N, CA, C and O atoms as a GROMACS GRO file, in nm:
protein
  340
    1MET      N    1   0.022  -1.091  -0.363
    1MET     CA    2   0.121  -1.116  -0.325
    1MET      C    3   0.250  -1.129  -0.262
    1MET      O    4   0.246  -1.117  -0.140
    2ASP      N    5   0.433  -1.164  -0.343
    2ASP     CA    6   0.442  -1.241  -0.222
    2ASP      C    7   0.554  -1.140  -0.166
    2ASP      O    8   0.668  -1.185  -0.182
    3CYS      N    9   0.552  -1.090  -0.140
    3CYS     CA   10   0.622  -0.996  -0.028
    3CYS      C   11   0.597  -1.015   0.125
    3CYS      O   12   0.499  -1.073   0.172
    4ASN      N   13   0.706  -0.953   0.199
    4ASN     CA   14   0.666  -0.940   0.340
    4ASN      C   15   0.586  -0.846   0.336
    4ASN      O   16   0.612  -0.726   0.338
    5VAL      N   17   0.444  -0.918   0.326
    5VAL     CA   18   0.364  -0.709   0.405
    5VAL      C   19   0.320  -0.687   0.520
    5VAL      O   20   0.212  -0.630   0.538
    6ASP      N   21   0.384  -0.722   0.601
    6ASP     CA   22   0.387  -0.714   0.754
    6ASP      C   23   0.496  -0.618   0.784
    6ASP      O   24   0.497  -0.546   0.883
    7SER      N   25   0.597  -0.622   0.683
    7SER     CA   26   0.732  -0.476   0.706
    7SER      C   27   0.673  -0.382   0.662
    7SER      O   28   0.668  -0.269   0.712
    8ILE      N   29   0.611  -0.429   0.544
    8ILE     CA   30   0.530  -0.225   0.473
    8ILE      C   31   0.431  -0.195   0.514
    8ILE      O   32   0.398  -0.083   0.473
    9ILE      N   33   0.337  -0.254   0.601
    9ILE     CA   34   0.240  -0.286   0.698
    9ILE      C   35   0.297  -0.149   0.744
    9ILE      O   36   0.287  -0.035   0.698
   10ALA      N   37   0.381  -0.222   0.888
   10ALA     CA   38   0.503  -0.174   0.983
   10ALA      C   39   0.520  -0.015   0.891
   10ALA      O   40   0.445   0.082   0.884
   11THR      N   41   0.621  -0.037   0.846
   11THR     CA   42   0.680   0.098   0.758
   11THR      C   43   0.595   0.210   0.751
   11THR      O   44   0.662   0.305   0.791
   12TYR      N   45   0.503   0.243   0.726
   12TYR     CA   46   0.368   0.292   0.704
   12TYR      C   47   0.307   0.328   0.825
   12TYR      O   48   0.284   0.445   0.855
   13SER      N   49   0.278   0.232   0.896
   13SER     CA   50   0.180   0.257   0.974
   13SER      C   51   0.034   0.230   0.947
   13SER      O   52  -0.060   0.288   0.999
   14LEU      N   53   0.029   0.110   0.836
   14LEU     CA   54  -0.139   0.083   0.819
   14LEU      C   55  -0.226   0.029   0.860
   14LEU      O   56  -0.202  -0.086   0.898
   15SER      N   57  -0.348   0.070   0.871
   15SER     CA   58  -0.468  -0.047   0.907
   15SER      C   59  -0.445  -0.163   0.779
   15SER      O   60  -0.360  -0.180   0.691
   16GLN      N   61  -0.577  -0.232   0.824
   16GLN     CA   62  -0.524  -0.346   0.778
   16GLN      C   63  -0.622  -0.314   0.639
   16GLN      O   64  -0.609  -0.371   0.530
   17ARG      N   65  -0.725  -0.201   0.673
   17ARG     CA   66  -0.812  -0.182   0.572
   17ARG      C   67  -0.710  -0.132   0.468
   17ARG      O   68  -0.670  -0.196   0.371
   18GLU      N   69  -0.661   0.038   0.516
   18GLU     CA   70  -0.574   0.025   0.389
   18GLU      C   71  -0.410  -0.008   0.331
   18GLU      O   72  -0.329   0.057   0.265
   19TRP      N   73  -0.414  -0.198   0.417
   19TRP     CA   74  -0.311  -0.226   0.314
   19TRP      C   75  -0.440  -0.283   0.236
   19TRP      O   76  -0.399  -0.297   0.120
   20GLU      N   77  -0.539  -0.312   0.240
   20GLU     CA   78  -0.633  -0.382   0.101
   20GLU      C   79  -0.644  -0.257   0.040
   20GLU      O   80  -0.598  -0.262  -0.074
   21VAL      N   81  -0.684  -0.157   0.069
   21VAL     CA   82  -0.730  -0.042  -0.027
   21VAL      C   83  -0.496  -0.047  -0.044
   21VAL      O   84  -0.459  -0.030   0.072
   22CYS      N   85  -0.448  -0.052  -0.078
   22CYS     CA   86  -0.296  -0.070  -0.149
   22CYS      C   87  -0.276  -0.158  -0.206
   22CYS      O   88  -0.204  -0.155  -0.306
   23SER      N   89  -0.326  -0.255  -0.167
   23SER     CA   90  -0.283  -0.389  -0.256
   23SER      C   91  -0.410  -0.402  -0.376
   23SER      O   92  -0.422  -0.504  -0.443
   24LEU      N   93  -0.499  -0.285  -0.391
   24LEU     CA   94  -0.603  -0.339  -0.449
   24LEU      C   95  -0.567  -0.212  -0.565
   24LEU      O   96  -0.633  -0.209  -0.668
   25LEU      N   97  -0.475  -0.125  -0.544
   25LEU     CA   98  -0.447   0.005  -0.666
   25LEU      C   99  -0.354  -0.078  -0.708
   25LEU      O  100  -0.314  -0.106  -0.821
   26VAL      N  101  -0.314  -0.125  -0.575
   26VAL     CA  102  -0.140  -0.147  -0.655
   26VAL      C  103  -0.160  -0.307  -0.815
   26VAL      O  104  -0.066  -0.360  -0.875
   27LYS      N  105  -0.247  -0.324  -0.827
   27LYS     CA  106  -0.330  -0.484  -0.856
   27LYS      C  107  -0.378  -0.369  -1.010
   27LYS      O  108  -0.398  -0.431  -1.114
   28GLY      N  109  -0.388  -0.269  -1.014
   28GLY     CA  110  -0.462  -0.179  -1.112
   28GLY      C  111  -0.629  -0.151  -1.090
   28GLY      O  112  -0.698  -0.107  -1.182
   29MET      N  113  -0.669  -0.174  -0.993
   29MET     CA  114  -0.853  -0.213  -0.969
   29MET      C  115  -0.860  -0.007  -0.923
   29MET      O  116  -0.807   0.062  -0.836
   30SER      N  117  -0.972   0.024  -1.060
   30SER     CA  118  -0.989   0.160  -1.043
   30SER      C  119  -1.072   0.210  -0.904
   30SER      O  120  -1.150   0.145  -0.834
   31ARG      N  121  -1.031   0.341  -0.891
   31ARG     CA  122  -1.132   0.308  -0.742
   31ARG      C  123  -1.286   0.284  -0.701
   31ARG      O  124  -1.318   0.258  -0.585
   32ALA      N  125  -1.384   0.294  -0.811
   32ALA     CA  126  -1.521   0.252  -0.791
   32ALA      C  127  -1.466   0.058  -0.830
   32ALA      O  128  -1.482  -0.022  -0.737
   33GLU      N  129  -1.437   0.033  -0.895
   33GLU     CA  130  -1.453  -0.109  -0.832
   33GLU      C  131  -1.378  -0.151  -0.694
   33GLU      O  132  -1.441  -0.229  -0.622
   34ILE      N  133  -1.228  -0.101  -0.642
   34ILE     CA  134  -1.228  -0.080  -0.495
   34ILE      C  135  -1.308  -0.069  -0.444
   34ILE      O  136  -1.343  -0.166  -0.377
   35ALA      N  137  -1.391   0.056  -0.442
   35ALA     CA  138  -1.500   0.040  -0.361
   35ALA      C  139  -1.637  -0.034  -0.295
   35ALA      O  140  -1.701  -0.042  -0.190
   36ASP      N  141  -1.633  -0.081  -0.434
   36ASP     CA  142  -1.729  -0.173  -0.490
   36ASP      C  143  -1.706  -0.337  -0.423
   36ASP      O  144  -1.801  -0.399  -0.374
   37SER      N  145  -1.580  -0.389  -0.431
   37SER     CA  146  -1.510  -0.482  -0.373
   37SER      C  147  -1.462  -0.548  -0.224
   37SER      O  148  -1.411  -0.653  -0.183
   38LEU      N  149  -1.528  -0.378  -0.150
   38LEU     CA  150  -1.461  -0.385  -0.084
   38LEU      C  151  -1.592  -0.334   0.060
   38LEU      O  152  -1.581  -0.343   0.182
   39SER      N  153  -1.717  -0.276  -0.037
   39SER     CA  154  -1.868  -0.296   0.000
   39SER      C  155  -1.862  -0.156   0.102
   39SER      O  156  -1.941  -0.128   0.193
   40ILE      N  157  -1.714  -0.058   0.043
   40ILE     CA  158  -1.772   0.070   0.115
   40ILE      C  159  -1.803   0.242   0.022
   40ILE      O  160  -1.722   0.259  -0.069
   41SER      N  161  -1.873   0.322   0.034
   41SER     CA  162  -1.873   0.410  -0.045
   41SER      C  163  -1.734   0.474  -0.133
   41SER      O  164  -1.620   0.447  -0.095
   42LYS      N  165  -1.762   0.560  -0.252
   42LYS     CA  166  -1.655   0.637  -0.326
   42LYS      C  167  -1.610   0.725  -0.185
   42LYS      O  168  -1.499   0.696  -0.140
   43ASN      N  169  -1.675   0.813  -0.125
   43ASN     CA  170  -1.642   0.866  -0.036
   43ASN      C  171  -1.554   0.758   0.129
   43ASN      O  172  -1.448   0.802   0.176
   44THR      N  173  -1.598   0.671   0.170
   44THR     CA  174  -1.505   0.608   0.254
   44THR      C  175  -1.383   0.606   0.214
   44THR      O  176  -1.288   0.655   0.275
   45LEU      N  177  -1.379   0.507   0.034
   45LEU     CA  178  -1.240   0.473   0.049
   45LEU      C  179  -1.127   0.655  -0.084
   45LEU      O  180  -1.036   0.663  -0.165
   46LYS      N  181  -1.215   0.736  -0.023
   46LYS     CA  182  -1.141   0.835  -0.104
   46LYS      C  183  -1.059   0.883   0.024
   46LYS      O  184  -0.949   0.934   0.002
   47HIS      N  185  -1.112   0.869   0.188
   47HIS     CA  186  -1.066   0.851   0.322
   47HIS      C  187  -1.005   0.779   0.320
   47HIS      O  188  -0.912   0.760   0.398
   48HIS      N  189  -1.032   0.724   0.246
   48HIS     CA  190  -0.858   0.520   0.334
   48HIS      C  191  -0.773   0.588   0.246
   48HIS      O  192  -0.670   0.613   0.307
   49VAL      N  193  -0.767   0.655   0.059
   49VAL     CA  194  -0.692   0.691   0.015
   49VAL      C  195  -0.603   0.800   0.059
   49VAL      O  196  -0.485   0.766   0.070
   50ALA      N  197  -0.630   0.917   0.086
   50ALA     CA  198  -0.587   1.010   0.200
   50ALA      C  199  -0.486   0.997   0.285
   50ALA      O  200  -0.374   1.046   0.299
   51SER      N  201  -0.598   0.867   0.375
   51SER     CA  202  -0.474   0.885   0.509
   51SER      C  203  -0.328   0.758   0.458
   51SER      O  204  -0.216   0.746   0.506
   52ILE      N  205  -0.398   0.684   0.345
   52ILE     CA  206  -0.253   0.620   0.289
   52ILE      C  207  -0.136   0.692   0.234
   52ILE      O  208  -0.020   0.652   0.249
   53TYR      N  209  -0.179   0.829   0.154
   53TYR     CA  210  -0.067   0.898   0.075
   53TYR      C  211  -0.035   1.017   0.224
   53TYR      O  212   0.064   1.090   0.224
   54ARG      N  213  -0.123   1.017   0.326
   54ARG     CA  214  -0.102   1.098   0.431
   54ARG      C  215   0.087   1.025   0.466
   54ARG      O  216   0.201   1.069   0.450
   55LYS      N  217   0.021   0.885   0.523
   55LYS     CA  218   0.116   0.812   0.587
   55LYS      C  219   0.199   0.785   0.458
   55LYS      O  220   0.206   0.901   0.418
   56MET      N  221   0.238   0.744   0.406
   56MET     CA  222   0.397   0.747   0.310
   56MET      C  223   0.410   0.831   0.246
   56MET      O  224   0.459   0.824   0.133
   57HIS      N  225   0.337   1.017   0.345
   57HIS     CA  226   0.458   1.117   0.249
   57HIS      C  227   0.429   1.126   0.130
   57HIS      O  228   0.525   1.125   0.053
   58VAL      N  229   0.304   1.136   0.075
   58VAL     CA  230   0.310   1.126  -0.079
   58VAL      C  231   0.156   1.252  -0.140
   58VAL      O  232   0.058   1.304  -0.085
   59SER      N  233   0.191   1.252  -0.218
   59SER     CA  234   0.032   1.351  -0.236
   59SER      C  235  -0.121   1.358  -0.422
   59SER      O  236  -0.212   1.415  -0.480
   60ASN      N  237   0.006   1.206  -0.413
   60ASN     CA  238  -0.077   1.126  -0.568
   60ASN      C  239   0.002   1.037  -0.611
   60ASN      O  240   0.124   1.026  -0.593
   61GLY      N  241  -0.095   0.952  -0.690
   61GLY     CA  242  -0.055   0.854  -0.695
   61GLY      C  243   0.021   0.773  -0.783
   61GLY      O  244   0.009   0.656  -0.817
   62MET      N  245   0.133   0.894  -0.824
   62MET     CA  246   0.229   0.887  -0.915
   62MET      C  247   0.337   0.854  -0.757
   62MET      O  248   0.447   0.799  -0.752
   63GLN      N  249   0.273   0.900  -0.669
   63GLN     CA  250   0.428   0.909  -0.604
   63GLN      C  251   0.438   0.756  -0.499
   63GLN      O  252   0.535   0.700  -0.447
   64PHE      N  253   0.245   0.713  -0.497
   64PHE     CA  254   0.211   0.646  -0.422
   64PHE      C  255   0.328   0.538  -0.428
   64PHE      O  256   0.405   0.493  -0.344
   65PHE      N  257   0.300   0.506  -0.627
   65PHE     CA  258   0.333   0.392  -0.677
   65PHE      C  259   0.530   0.322  -0.636
   65PHE      O  260   0.583   0.213  -0.617
   66ALA      N  261   0.578   0.488  -0.642
   66ALA     CA  262   0.749   0.507  -0.677
   66ALA      C  263   0.783   0.438  -0.499
   66ALA      O  264   0.865   0.349  -0.479
   67ALA      N  265   0.683   0.517  -0.365
   67ALA     CA  266   0.727   0.497  -0.260
   67ALA      C  267   0.662   0.305  -0.185
   67ALA      O  268   0.728   0.262  -0.091
   68PHE      N  269   0.582   0.245  -0.219
   68PHE     CA  270   0.549   0.149  -0.218
   68PHE      C  271   0.620   0.047  -0.377
   68PHE      O  272   0.549  -0.047  -0.413
   69ASN      N  273   0.701   0.064  -0.428
   69ASN     CA  274   0.795  -0.047  -0.503
   69ASN      C  275   0.899   0.001  -0.409
   69ASN      O  276   0.929  -0.088  -0.329
   70ARG      N  277   0.989   0.155  -0.384
   70ARG     CA  278   1.080   0.160  -0.310
   70ARG      C  279   1.082   0.089  -0.182
   70ARG      O  280   1.183   0.031  -0.142
   71ALA      N  281   0.942   0.095  -0.102
   71ALA     CA  282   0.930   0.001   0.054
   71ALA      C  283   0.965  -0.130   0.021
   71ALA      O  284   1.030  -0.199   0.099
   72LEU      N  285   0.910  -0.190  -0.135
   72LEU     CA  286   0.861  -0.376  -0.148
   72LEU      C  287   1.054  -0.414  -0.158
   72LEU      O  288   1.110  -0.507  -0.101
   73LYS      N  289   1.145  -0.271  -0.280
   73LYS     CA  290   1.303  -0.322  -0.284
   73LYS      C  291   1.445  -0.301  -0.176
   73LYS      O  292   1.566  -0.322  -0.175
   74ASN      N  293   1.275  -0.211  -0.041
   74ASN     CA  294   1.434  -0.243   0.133
   74ASN      C  295   1.395  -0.335   0.160
   74ASN      O  296   1.476  -0.411   0.213
   75ASN      N  297   1.225  -0.395   0.140
   75ASN     CA  298   1.171  -0.493   0.195
   75ASN      C  299   1.273  -0.683   0.134
   75ASN      O  300   1.302  -0.790   0.186
   76ASP      N  301   1.282  -0.640   0.047
   76ASP     CA  302   1.395  -0.737  -0.088
   76ASP      C  303   1.537  -0.801  -0.027
   76ASP      O  304   1.595  -0.909  -0.017
   77ASN      N  305   1.561  -0.608   0.021
   77ASN     CA  306   1.716  -0.577   0.002
   77ASN      C  307   1.751  -0.666   0.131
   77ASN      O  308   1.850  -0.738   0.128
   78SER      N  309   1.632  -0.659   0.292
   78SER     CA  310   1.664  -0.662   0.367
   78SER      C  311   1.667  -0.812   0.373
   78SER      O  312   1.757  -0.874   0.430
   79LYS      N  313   1.576  -0.861   0.319
   79LYS     CA  314   1.553  -1.057   0.325
   79LYS      C  315   1.685  -1.102   0.299
   79LYS      O  316   1.740  -1.188   0.368
   80SER      N  317   1.755  -1.028   0.169
   80SER     CA  318   1.889  -1.073   0.109
   80SER      C  319   1.993  -1.074   0.181
   80SER      O  320   2.092  -1.146   0.166
   81ASP      N  321   1.975  -1.003   0.253
   81ASP     CA  322   2.125  -0.922   0.368
   81ASP      C  323   2.090  -0.996   0.488
   81ASP      O  324   2.171  -1.015   0.578
   82SER      N  325   1.942  -1.046   0.493
   82SER     CA  326   1.924  -1.167   0.658
   82SER      C  327   1.940  -1.263   0.543
   82SER      O  328   1.835  -1.317   0.577
   83ASP      N  329   1.978  -1.337   0.432
   83ASP     CA  330   2.013  -1.432   0.387
   83ASP      C  331   2.133  -1.448   0.392
   83ASP      O  332   2.172  -1.564   0.402
   84ILE      N  333   2.225  -1.350   0.389
   84ILE     CA  334   2.376  -1.369   0.343
   84ILE      C  335   2.407  -1.394   0.524
   84ILE      O  336   2.496  -1.467   0.568
   85THR      N  337   2.351  -1.348   0.573
   85THR     CA  338   2.451  -1.350   0.765
   85THR      C  339   2.390  -1.522   0.817
   85THR      O  340   2.423  -1.569   0.926
   0.00000   0.00000   0.00000
């Protein structure tokens, strides 16, 4: 992704592994594909997703994508504001 991932990670206090899970979810991978790709069990993935949802204050995938998109927009807006000054 070509966004400033550090600001999104910092906004939600995501671990590196949680960020990896987020980026794969956003790419549209299924949970089974993500677990295989990261060489983790589906149960471990379930715990990562639950932690991500908790940190992002969401309770389902639809809310996750909305929050993620908001973070991207806020990140883009802050870049634009800093470009102006």
